[in-house]
VOGU-3710 file (C-alpha; in Angstrom, 3 decimals, decimal comma):
1> maikrngksh> 65,990/22,191/6,868  63,766/20,189/9,272  60,121/20,524/9,034  58,067/20,200/12,035  54,619/18,856/11,888  53,454/22,314/12,645  54,897/23,790/9,137  57,484/25,894/10,415  60,749/25,556/9,658  63,864/25,165/12,276
11> vssdsdeqfm> 67,625/25,708/11,759  69,730/22,059/11,560  73,268/21,674/12,771  75,693/19,120/12,494  74,260/17,414/15,934  70,971/16,239/16,374  69,620/19,563/17,971  67,506/21,625/16,093  66,629/25,466/16,422  63,644/27,583/15,695
21> sfkdvslgph> 64,909/30,518/13,727  63,701/33,956/15,086  61,854/34,374/11,528  59,491/31,709/13,081  59,137/33,514/16,474  55,803/34,231/17,092  53,263/35,332/19,710  52,501/32,698/22,823  54,424/30,254/24,880  57,324/28,169/22,964
31> eaqlrfrlih> 59,038/25,083/23,958  61,500/25,018/21,555  65,577/26,274/21,228  67,051/29,265/20,351  70,430/29,723/19,508  71,942/33,406/19,033  74,343/35,712/19,300  74,031/38,400/22,203  74,661/41,595/20,864  74,271/44,429/23,748
41> fwearnpvkk> 72,088/44,307/26,932  71,074/47,335/28,981  68,601/48,018/32,159  65,077/49,277/31,127  63,552/51,804/33,649  60,735/53,973/34,513  61,799/57,727/33,298  59,962/59,142/36,190  60,502/56,867/39,070  63,713/55,056/37,551
51> tliglemlli> 62,467/51,751/39,117  63,785/48,884/36,787  61,565/47,501/34,620  63,581/44,782/33,036  66,549/44,069/31,303  66,389/44,375/27,358  68,852/42,816/24,772  69,582/42,390/21,091  69,625/39,432/19,582  71,035/38,077/16,248
61> deqgtviqgf> 70,471/34,225/14,940  72,730/32,419/12,332  70,371/33,389/9,782  71,373/37,613/10,432  67,959/37,963/11,776  67,364/40,585/14,660  65,149/40,388/17,584  64,695/42,295/20,963  64,949/39,991/24,526  63,792/40,636/27,665
71> ippgriknfl> 64,137/39,518/30,896  61,579/40,791/34,096  63,215/42,228/36,605  62,686/38,583/39,063  64,753/36,619/36,660  67,615/39,068/36,207  69,780/37,327/38,735  69,383/33,757/37,184  70,790/34,905/33,713  73,013/37,951/34,436
81> pdmkrgsvyk> 76,149/36,328/35,706  76,758/34,478/33,024  75,547/36,853/30,502  78,434/38,910/28,188  77,946/40,746/24,908  79,151/39,186/21,457  79,128/35,409/23,349  76,587/32,925/21,617  74,148/31,388/23,579  71,188/28,688/23,581
91> linfygsknk> 68,095/29,212/24,579  64,941/26,676/25,754  61,540/27,357/26,476  60,491/31,185/26,120  57,358/33,759/25,550  57,080/35,519/22,578  55,536/38,746/23,524  54,693/41,520/21,295  57,270/44,075/20,181  56,357/47,606/22,053
101> pmyrvadhva> 54,965/50,070/19,779  57,543/52,610/21,530  61,391/53,121/20,983  61,797/49,432/18,880  65,155/48,654/18,145  64,011/45,831/15,989  61,742/45,425/13,089  60,331/41,800/14,077  56,893/42,029/15,268  57,883/40,027/18,397
111> tvsfawnsem> 60,240/39,925/21,606  61,739/36,903/23,115  60,562/37,087/26,875  62,276/34,952/29,236  59,409/32,858/30,856  59,984/30,520/34,321  61,350/27,362/32,975  63,549/29,013/30,575  66,877/27,613/30,333  69,918/29,600/28,635
121> svlheipisf> 73,672/28,622/28,607  76,264/29,877/26,519  78,327/27,746/23,525  81,352/27,669/23,662  81,939/25,598/20,405  79,925/27,192/17,194  79,495/25,270/14,328  78,561/27,911/12,178  79,256/31,446/12,070  77,188/34,249/13,359
131> dedrfrfhsh> 76,911/38,121/12,351  78,927/40,021/14,939  76,283/42,927/14,922  73,510/44,102/12,668  72,591/47,773/12,093  69,180/50,102/10,997  70,881/52,954/9,084  68,138/54,989/7,461  68,186/58,457/5,716  67,578/62,113/7,107
141> edfeancdlk> 64,268/61,910/5,297  63,496/58,937/7,422  64,680/60,563/10,326  62,019/63,489/9,832  59,347/61,270/9,270  59,560/59,624/12,281  60,380/62,865/14,152  58,828/63,206/17,937  57,015/59,539/16,934  58,742/57,773/19,633
151> sdlydvighm> 58,514/54,555/17,664  61,517/52,975/16,070  65,174/53,911/17,354  67,460/53,811/14,042  70,886/53,872/14,087  73,289/57,125/12,427  76,592/57,431/11,238  78,398/60,157/9,515  81,772/62,322/10,396  81,962/64,786/13,125
161> klvdgqtlie> 81,723/68,586/12,329  81,559/69,535/16,158  82,393/68,213/19,840  81,168/70,221/22,660  81,199/73,022/20,381  84,831/72,458/19,015  86,235/71,400/15,672  88,336/69,008/14,762  90,738/71,120/13,030  92,653/70,766/16,541
171> rpslddvkia> 92,167/67,959/18,493  89,071/68,934/21,208  89,476/68,791/24,959  86,901/67,333/26,259  86,080/68,341/30,207  85,346/64,825/31,790  83,803/66,754/34,875  81,745/69,145/33,055  80,299/66,165/30,946  79,471/64,123/34,465
181> ttrhivihvq> 77,942/67,357/35,644  75,614/68,036/32,626  75,012/64,569/31,996  75,496/65,093/28,419  77,599/65,841/25,381  76,251/67,608/21,979  78,149/66,550/18,955  77,092/67,519/15,437  77,341/64,840/12,766  77,074/65,112/8,450
191> shdgpvlkly> 75,946/62,140/7,000  78,122/61,795/3,626  77,096/65,432/1,810  73,579/65,450/3,907  72,495/67,921/6,527  74,487/68,337/9,500  72,730/66,791/12,791  72,723/67,628/16,168  73,512/64,617/17,871  72,790/64,671/22,027
201> lwdqaatdfc> 74,585/61,798/23,932  73,475/61,299/27,608  74,551/59,492/30,730  76,384/56,180/29,643  76,247/57,019/26,044  78,289/60,652/26,863  80,553/58,474/28,999  81,381/56,104/26,442  81,765/58,665/24,069  84,418/60,642/26,170
211> kkfnscentp> 86,334/57,060/26,762  86,253/56,159/23,272  87,257/59,787/22,042  90,242/59,975/24,349  91,629/56,706/24,095  91,952/57,209/20,451  95,837/57,878/19,431  94,617/60,267/16,135  91,661/62,385/16,447  88,541/60,392/15,455
221> tvllvttvnt> 86,398/61,476/12,453  84,363/58,744/12,006  81,049/58,334/14,489  78,388/55,577/14,579  75,322/55,713/16,916  72,782/53,071/17,538  69,087/53,233/18,489  68,891/57,019/18,378  65,376/58,963/19,128  64,401/61,579/16,618
231> krlggtlals> 63,323/64,954/18,011  62,477/68,907/16,876  64,367/70,756/19,099  64,470/74,718/18,555  62,904/74,195/15,125  66,088/71,765/13,968  65,947/67,942/14,285  67,637/66,857/16,420  69,094/62,945/17,543  69,208/62,174/20,871
241> smsstrvfmd> 70,615/58,881/22,714  68,815/56,171/24,509  69,817/53,737/27,393  70,217/51,435/24,217  72,395/53,279/22,953  76,028/52,403/22,044  79,101/54,217/20,376  81,479/53,347/17,403  84,356/55,305/15,942  86,610/55,124/12,751
251> ydvqptrdyf> 87,712/51,048/12,961  85,715/49,631/15,545  82,780/47,877/13,256  82,769/47,462/9,718  80,464/49,738/8,882  82,553/52,604/10,183  85,787/51,255/8,613  83,700/51,793/4,972  82,317/55,078/5,815  86,282/56,392/6,811
261> twlssnpeia> 87,246/54,669/3,322  84,484/56,672/1,615  85,746/59,834/3,464  89,284/59,422/2,728  88,350/59,348/-0,861  86,047/62,080/-0,437  88,134/64,824/1,584  85,981/67,857/0,286  82,877/66,827/1,774  84,239/67,106/5,323
271> nqvcadvitk> 84,558/70,816/4,589  81,487/70,988/2,515  78,887/72,454/5,185  79,295/75,173/7,910  78,541/73,463/11,064  77,027/76,158/13,113  74,151/76,993/10,747  72,327/73,988/12,229  71,792/75,877/15,734  70,512/79,461/13,938
281> retlsiaeif> 67,086/79,986/15,054  65,251/83,153/13,879  64,335/85,111/16,868  60,833/87,131/16,551  58,751/88,992/19,342  55,510/88,353/20,314  54,066/90,533/17,703  55,918/88,881/14,880  54,994/85,407/15,852  51,197/86,547/15,874
291> symtqesaka> 52,051/88,027/12,384  53,515/85,029/11,207  50,376/82,961/12,016  48,222/85,201/9,734  50,196/84,288/6,642  48,784/81,977/4,473  51,996/80,477/3,441  52,763/79,515/7,292  53,528/76,262/8,728  54,578/74,256/12,491
301> affectatid> 57,884/76,292/12,911  60,366/77,199/15,813  61,239/80,823/17,105  62,764/82,009/19,918  61,413/84,997/21,824  62,410/86,955/25,052  59,390/87,618/27,020  58,700/88,577/30,435  56,114/86,608/32,920  53,414/88,645/33,657
311> dvvhgspwyy> 50,950/85,781/35,520  50,479/82,771/36,318  46,948/81,973/35,169  44,551/80,782/37,383  41,525/78,978/37,230  43,038/76,263/35,079  44,544/73,081/35,907  48,512/73,802/36,057  49,067/69,949/35,636  47,602/66,360/34,219
321> iacsgchska> 47,995/63,008/34,722  49,967/61,230/32,389  50,590/58,121/31,384  54,415/56,479/32,909  55,331/54,903/29,546  54,583/57,768/27,219  53,249/60,581/29,159  50,504/61,301/27,019  47,327/62,222/29,212  45,744/59,096/30,739
331> tngpsslict> 42,255/58,820/31,483  40,100/56,863/34,017  39,039/53,668/32,854  36,868/50,875/34,789  39,249/50,098/37,477  42,499/51,617/36,319  44,245/54,561/34,072  44,217/53,980/30,740  46,731/55,842/28,323  45,057/57,788/25,183
341> ntkcqkvntt> 47,817/56,993/23,130  47,027/54,845/19,948  50,632/53,734/19,868  51,109/53,197/23,401  47,358/51,872/24,860  48,750/51,054/28,192  46,416/49,624/30,654  46,934/49,909/34,331  49,226/52,807/33,786  50,327/54,460/36,688
351> gvpeyrakis> 49,371/58,310/36,570  52,121/60,468/36,803  51,547/64,456/37,254  53,406/66,789/34,061  53,093/70,068/34,022  50,654/71,742/31,885  50,426/75,392/33,372  49,451/78,374/31,195  51,137/81,617/31,848  50,822/85,085/30,567
361> vydnseqaff> 53,936/86,850/29,054  55,053/90,014/27,428  57,670/91,923/25,489  57,760/95,415/24,261  55,423/94,355/21,345  52,893/92,241/22,549  51,493/89,913/25,486  50,330/86,345/24,941  49,819/83,026/26,812  52,741/80,408/26,954
371> vllgdagrel> 51,385/76,988/27,972  54,347/75,320/29,407  54,511/71,282/28,874  56,440/68,667/30,666  60,180/69,697/31,200  59,573/73,249/30,189  57,764/73,760/33,491  60,305/71,827/35,411  63,391/73,505/33,985  61,715/76,849/34,629
381> tgrhaselvs> 60,753/76,075/38,548  63,591/73,330/38,962  61,183/71,029/40,444  59,086/68,184/38,905  55,245/68,526/39,123  54,952/65,214/40,292  57,288/66,564/43,723  54,815/69,267/44,192  51,552/67,714/43,553  53,232/64,789/46,444
391> syfeanksee> 54,433/67,981/48,572  50,743/69,799/48,480  49,066/66,243/49,422  51,737/65,389/52,047  50,870/69,117/53,714  46,635/68,584/53,352  46,376/64,733/54,130  42,568/65,437/54,027  42,125/66,075/50,721  40,569/63,725/48,858
401> adhevpvpea> 43,024/62,177/45,658  40,732/64,091/43,077  41,196/67,176/44,826  42,662/69,867/42,052  46,073/71,063/43,373  46,142/74,823/43,258  49,427/77,038/41,317  52,157/76,308/43,661  54,598/78,704/45,005  57,306/77,598/42,754
411> listigqthk> 55,301/78,671/39,475  54,218/82,120/40,912  57,635/82,765/42,188  58,837/82,642/38,308  56,670/86,187/38,091  58,620/89,067/36,868  61,392/87,085/35,414  62,376/87,320/32,060  63,687/84,335/30,050  64,643/83,424/26,307
421> fcvkvtdhnf> 61,935/80,804/25,242  61,869/78,435/22,516  58,377/78,685/20,696  56,637/76,344/18,769  53,805/77,571/16,604  51,643/73,975/15,717  48,750/73,851/12,929  46,568/74,233/15,953  47,667/78,014/16,329  46,400/78,412/12,495
431> sgntraitth> 43,277/77,124/12,691  42,695/79,497/16,317  42,448/76,109/18,425  44,709/74,497/21,065  45,353/71,052/22,445  45,188/72,331/26,019  43,831/74,234/29,035  41,241/76,130/26,106  39,314/75,444/23,263  37,846/78,347/21,915
441> hnprklqlem> 39,052/80,348/19,088  41,304/83,326/20,020  44,632/83,503/17,820  46,099/85,478/21,034  45,633/82,073/22,781  48,931/80,089/21,691  49,411/76,690/22,577  53,246/76,960/22,923  56,077/74,145/23,618  58,404/75,595/25,497
451> tllqcpreqr> 61,683/74,922/26,448  63,555/77,044/28,610  67,291/78,235/27,129  68,644/80,760/29,586  67,607/82,224/32,786  68,688/85,959/33,444  66,406/87,995/35,751  65,806/91,259/34,605  66,098/94,061/37,037  64,122/97,278/36,196
461> sletpsvnli> 62,976/98,434/39,489  64,171/101,811/40,827  63,260/103,215/43,949  61,203/106,070/43,949  62,605/109,422/44,574  59,896/110,912/46,622  56,989/108,889/48,287  54,848/112,233/47,512  53,936/111,030/43,843  50,965/109,181/45,675
471> kavetlqmrr> 49,468/110,407/48,948  46,096/108,287/48,652  44,696/105,983/45,792  41,582/104,511/45,609  41,094/100,632/44,003  39,388/100,818/41,250  39,687/96,959/39,861  41,527/94,389/41,080  42,056/91,167/39,550  43,605/88,039/41,513
481> vsgrvavliq> 45,697/85,437/39,903  47,426/82,744/41,570  48,280/84,915/44,469  49,303/87,779/42,707  47,364/90,794/41,666  46,676/93,550/39,184  45,402/96,699/40,485  44,279/100,044/38,445  44,836/102,212/40,879  43,646/105,990/40,890
491> rqlnaqdgql> 45,640/109,129/42,002  43,453/111,225/43,994  43,776/114,782/41,870  40,319/116,893/42,681  36,982/116,075/43,621  36,149/115,834/39,723  39,264/114,347/38,240  41,668/111,493/39,007  44,225/110,060/37,215  44,712/105,966/36,560
501> legrltgniq> 48,279/104,753/37,610  48,612/100,782/36,916  49,793/99,201/40,375  51,063/95,523/41,007  50,946/93,369/43,969  54,154/91,043/43,691  55,272/88,001/45,147  52,881/86,259/48,102  51,405/89,657/48,026  47,168/88,910/48,534
511> pndptklaeg> 44,570/91,427/49,048  43,601/89,613/52,240  47,111/89,216/53,731  48,957/91,290/54,565  47,477/94,514/53,179  43,775/93,389/53,035  43,321/95,597/49,860  39,440/95,239/48,751  37,743/97,043/45,748  36,728/100,903/46,386
521> dvyefsgfsv> 38,394/101,410/49,801  41,079/104,368/49,769  44,731/103,472/51,027  47,599/105,588/51,426  51,030/103,947/49,625  54,313/104,714/50,855  58,011/102,780/50,177  56,645/101,562/46,512  58,942/100,949/43,576  58,361/103,010/40,674
531> innprnrklt> 59,317/100,714/37,437  59,495/101,168/33,819  56,558/99,567/31,840  58,073/98,448/28,689  54,993/97,130/27,264  53,264/98,408/24,444  49,873/97,742/25,755  49,565/99,120/29,137  46,698/99,619/31,396  47,372/103,470/31,415
541> qlpyyiridq> 48,965/105,290/29,012  51,758/106,310/31,811  55,457/104,812/31,039  55,395/103,252/34,871  54,034/101,611/37,278  53,699/101,225/40,802  55,017/98,143/42,460  53,643/97,246/45,447  55,383/94,707/47,625  56,597/93,548/51,046
551> ktivlnvtld> 58,504/96,301/51,873  55,654/98,926/50,822  53,541/100,183/54,050  50,047/100,522/52,921  47,342/102,280/55,539  43,113/101,765/54,557  42,250/105,682/54,716  38,410/105,000/53,539  37,100/106,986/56,492  39,318/110,019/56,574
561> cpifpvhtlv> 40,273/110,667/52,954  39,446/112,984/50,229  36,804/112,470/48,004  37,135/110,109/44,795  35,310/110,443/41,554  33,321/107,119/41,238  34,643/106,596/37,339  37,573/107,304/35,304  36,654/106,180/31,931  37,866/107,559/28,512
571> pqncrnllrl> 36,111/105,958/26,043  37,725/106,298/22,444  35,843/106,405/18,932  36,720/104,395/16,202  38,980/106,879/14,309  41,271/106,470/17,531  40,687/102,801/18,336  42,172/102,330/14,616  45,219/104,235/15,356  46,001/102,159/18,514
581> aitptylpdv> 45,143/99,120/16,430  48,338/100,290/14,324  50,053/101,507/16,685  49,464/100,244/20,389  50,751/101,975/23,555  47,788/101,227/25,827  44,308/99,563/26,268  41,688/102,090/25,538  38,057/101,900/26,762  35,051/101,813/24,509
591> vgqiviiqki> 31,597/102,785/24,682  28,303/101,330/22,124  25,007/99,644/22,165  25,190/96,036/22,364  23,235/95,165/18,729  24,544/91,443/18,558  25,550/88,453/21,566  26,581/85,308/20,316  28,223/82,284/21,917  26,185/82,819/25,296
601> kpnhpelnid> 25,477/79,054/26,934  22,002/80,278/29,138  22,066/76,994/31,342  26,001/77,474/32,745  27,068/81,176/32,005  30,221/80,629/34,506  31,304/78,330/32,103  31,790/80,661/29,212  34,927/81,424/27,738  34,026/82,885/24,337
611> atiglrmnks> 31,550/85,085/23,788  31,011/87,637/20,765  29,721/90,994/20,533  28,319/93,017/17,827  29,221/96,672/19,230  27,472/99,874/17,496  30,213/102,483/17,689  27,710/105,154/15,675  24,953/105,180/13,491  26,718/103,618/10,719
621> tivklilcdk> 29,611/101,372/12,224  29,602/97,947/13,990  32,481/96,605/15,448  32,799/92,604/16,386  34,166/92,517/19,939  35,519/89,038/21,213  35,522/88,127/24,911  37,548/85,425/26,119  37,885/83,442/29,355  36,726/85,619/32,793
631> qaadfsilqc> 35,305/88,085/30,544  33,100/86,001/28,369  32,213/84,587/31,836  31,430/87,501/33,378  29,180/89,399/30,690  27,516/85,819/30,238  26,337/86,369/33,919  25,329/89,720/33,399  23,536/88,489/29,967  21,294/85,975/31,865
641> kkdrkfkvvi> 20,739/88,113/34,930  19,154/90,678/32,673  19,371/90,924/28,357  21,500/93,145/27,831  21,016/93,789/24,214  20,384/97,034/22,641  21,924/98,141/26,485  24,576/101,109/25,991  27,761/100,161/28,026  31,366/101,078/28,857
651> itsiipklfq> 33,749/98,524/27,948  36,976/99,093/29,634  40,921/97,984/28,666  40,107/96,474/25,107  42,688/95,216/22,790  41,985/96,825/19,276  43,359/94,942/16,118  43,373/95,001/12,485  41,692/91,983/10,719  41,191/91,609/7,245
661> gklllrsspa> 41,305/95,657/7,461  38,645/95,404/9,661  38,288/96,985/13,283  38,475/94,293/15,525  37,983/94,320/19,511  39,208/91,650/21,890  38,538/91,966/25,579  41,964/91,871/28,208  41,982/90,534/31,155  41,563/93,672/32,845
671> ttfyfnksid> 37,988/94,489/30,867  35,134/95,263/32,869  31,778/96,161/32,135  29,535/99,366/33,104  25,875/99,642/32,314  25,408/102,866/34,477  23,051/105,069/33,267  24,263/107,637/35,247  27,278/107,750/33,310  27,930/110,557/31,199
681> yikqfkrkir> 29,441/108,953/28,378  26,735/106,754/28,435  24,088/109,598/28,591  26,297/111,367/25,540  26,225/108,235/23,195  22,592/107,659/23,769  21,594/111,139/22,275  24,413/110,779/19,709  22,738/107,968/18,117  19,267/109,510/18,510
691> epcste> 20,264/112,217/16,509  19,514/112,555/12,872  22,973/112,157/11,699  26,310/111,236/13,844  30,033/112,345/13,233  33,032/111,469/14,772
//
């Protein structure tokens, strides 16, 4: 070895030329020479805009040290014509840049970046030998530890159990057209006697796999795939190919030959594991997911859940501005956007809108809020968030860049659809916190990462056989959510009594267009639909609801109509509330005296998203009532206008629950408050608590 004055060693050869070893490459400019074999090169593109970032390379020197190389896009044409995988090159002048923290393909801290004065030439006569390749194999435990971190890309080797859902007992038939259309193929791989892993090969990697597989005379069994990204899909560890991925089989390289020899001497391993277990995922109802979250032994997990989309929640941003590189949230810096991901820390990043939409869903057991993150929103709507945001600003050019885009029609149109969701329950759910949208302690608000699996539209609409079911109804309560309205309507029976029905305005129907529904007015409906209501927590006790859509004829008959009762309220006592907590059927009303008020922001009551009330149900019982979202804000505004402590109130459509054996009440999106002293139930309750004793 020859030692330069700076103390760094250089590789000498039979000639007078001296070459720097990869081990000695440091950050900063270098005028030294490198000699290496070009293992592989690939294009690096922006994942959103698909613009070319540069040409990345994997290089190995004569000492077997691997380093990553990079050619900026403006210099690619100077070097690409002479680049050939497997050839040996000499490089003069380069810049040692810091190796990226995300999706690394080499362990070295530096990257060899081609500079303005770099010169590369191919070496035809090589005085020494170079390794042809170098792989980074890791155990299943390493894959687990590296899962979802987007850091190092490792190589995997094993024997195939399933190829595109087909076993290898008979040679699988690969549909090239299908794979080209779907752009991916799924292989189940087992490494030695370890667990079976699901491997997703995308785009070029999928094409390369098909070509190699179909060209083999015998059915290949051993598979080596380089630089895979570890992710958790459906609760199961999965591997996904990247643009740098290469595919090898059976006798392609020495590691596959060694593995094939090992597999041949251990034939029992090939039949040891049933490959279909890796796709098994427990299916739970929403209520069962909530129950799982209350268990002391609960931990982060994935479940399948079939639910119907009830609403797209309005009032919270449905998207966020993400870093174009890692898709983490980007914040405003002094002069540009900065990525908040500590592993990325990208300055001057390009902001890209990503989904973070909150939807209300329900099944036969319970209701919940799901948060659509990233690709889940695109799979549901069929459109990228960036596309929807761009379309809005193109149509509204007068709006400022920081204007919040309203919920788009693409999301609203999903209301009423039934889907199978892949739900991820995280540590935030166990603590009651969420990472996005809301921050209050509400176990009903799940922060869920969702992957859409299939999209069957549930058809449960039955046209009513008679339009005489409802002749005139009064709108008692209206809630507008992103263009859709849930209405509690009242059918006139006589001047004293009325029957409550749940009505839903679907699609683009809004209270001011075209039906101009107004709270308190009386309408006559015809051409509506009577729909079976599968919810356990209904707005009313009836097993159906009325759907009002574009085909419904609505007439305002306020000036010429029968008399309707002002309120139709049926407060329940503690005994009935306990029964409904155990066996939920509908959302009951409750009457009580407010004795405790907590978590109220007096300066900005409209910003309250969490409030707690101690509600006296009788002389001996005080029940905790938790208000959330709009209901918390509404009550806070009422409280700031006039102190409501020790006031008697009727609260509608609450959710009774059992928590540690005690009754707990929680507001629903349909909850309202009545403090009117003239209401009979309020008068009766006041008399009741003044009496010497009280029984239910």
